[in-house]
C-alpha positions as CSV (number, residue, x, y, z in Angstrom):
1,M,141.8,137.2,102.3
2,F,140.0,138.3,99.1
3,V,136.2,139.3,99.0
4,K,133.9,140.4,96.1
5,E,130.3,141.0,96.2
6,V,128.0,139.8,93.4
7,T,124.2,139.9,92.7
8,V,122.7,136.4,91.7
9,K,121.2,137.0,88.3
10,N,119.3,133.8,87.6
11,Q,115.6,134.0,88.6
12,V,115.6,131.0,90.8
13,G,118.9,131.8,92.6
14,L,121.2,129.1,94.1
15,H,119.0,126.0,94.1
16,A,120.5,122.4,93.9
17,R,121.7,122.5,90.1
18,P,123.5,125.8,90.1
19,A,124.6,125.2,93.8
20,T,126.3,122.0,92.4
21,F,128.0,124.0,89.7
22,F,129.3,126.4,92.2
23,I,130.6,123.7,94.4
24,Q,132.4,122.0,91.5
25,K,134.0,125.2,90.7
26,A,134.9,126.0,94.3
27,N,136.6,122.6,94.6
28,E,139.1,123.4,91.8
29,F,140.8,125.7,94.3
30,K,143.0,125.0,97.4
31,S,141.8,128.1,99.2
32,S,139.0,128.0,101.8
33,I,136.0,129.6,100.2
34,W,132.8,131.0,101.9
35,I,129.6,132.5,100.8
36,E,128.0,135.3,103.0
37,K,124.5,136.5,102.8
38,E,123.2,139.1,105.4
39,E,126.1,138.4,107.8
40,R,125.4,134.7,107.4
41,R,128.5,132.8,106.3
42,V,128.6,129.2,104.9
43,N,131.4,127.0,103.5
44,A,131.1,127.4,99.6
45,K,132.0,123.8,99.2
46,S,129.0,122.5,101.0
47,L,125.8,121.9,99.2
48,L,123.7,121.9,102.4
49,G,125.4,125.1,103.6
50,I,124.7,126.9,100.3
51,L,121.0,125.7,100.2
52,S,120.6,126.8,103.8
53,L,121.2,130.3,102.8
54,G,118.0,130.2,100.5
55,I,119.7,132.5,97.9
56,V,117.1,133.6,95.3
57,G,117.6,135.7,92.0
58,G,118.5,139.4,92.9
59,T,120.2,138.5,96.2
60,D,123.5,140.2,96.8
61,I,126.1,137.7,98.2
62,K,129.8,137.9,99.0
63,V,132.3,135.4,97.9
64,I,135.2,135.2,100.2
65,A,138.4,133.1,99.8
66,D,141.5,132.8,101.9
67,G,144.6,130.8,100.7
68,A,147.2,130.6,98.0
69,D,144.7,130.9,95.0
70,E,142.2,133.2,96.7
71,K,141.9,135.9,94.1
72,A,141.6,133.3,91.1
73,A,138.9,131.5,93.2
74,V,136.7,134.5,93.9
75,E,137.0,135.9,90.4
76,A,136.0,132.3,88.8
77,L,133.0,132.0,91.1
78,V,131.9,135.6,90.7
79,D,132.1,134.9,86.9
80,L,130.1,131.8,87.3
81,V,127.4,133.7,89.3
82,N,127.4,136.4,86.5
83,S,126.8,133.9,83.9
84,G,123.6,133.0,85.4
85,F,124.8,129.4,85.5
86,N,123.7,129.3,81.9
87,E,120.2,128.8,82.9
88,E,117.4,130.5,80.8
89,T,115.4,133.2,82.6
90,R,111.8,132.0,82.8
């Protein structure tokens, strides 16, 4: 299992569009992947799960993966979050 904490940088957080990008990236990996916010953990490959966390800009989340490519999966997803999903800050 590999875990890394990251702060969501884009102002609106993980709403539908960035959550979709996150899920598409997560699905490139075989590992089981989760997002954790304040002790609540959801499947990172589930749109409803991610949206249910209500992640807004400035929120700290943990990206957790377990499987053959867990380290690569977590690093890629953390990089995506750090990129701000290529959204302009409003």
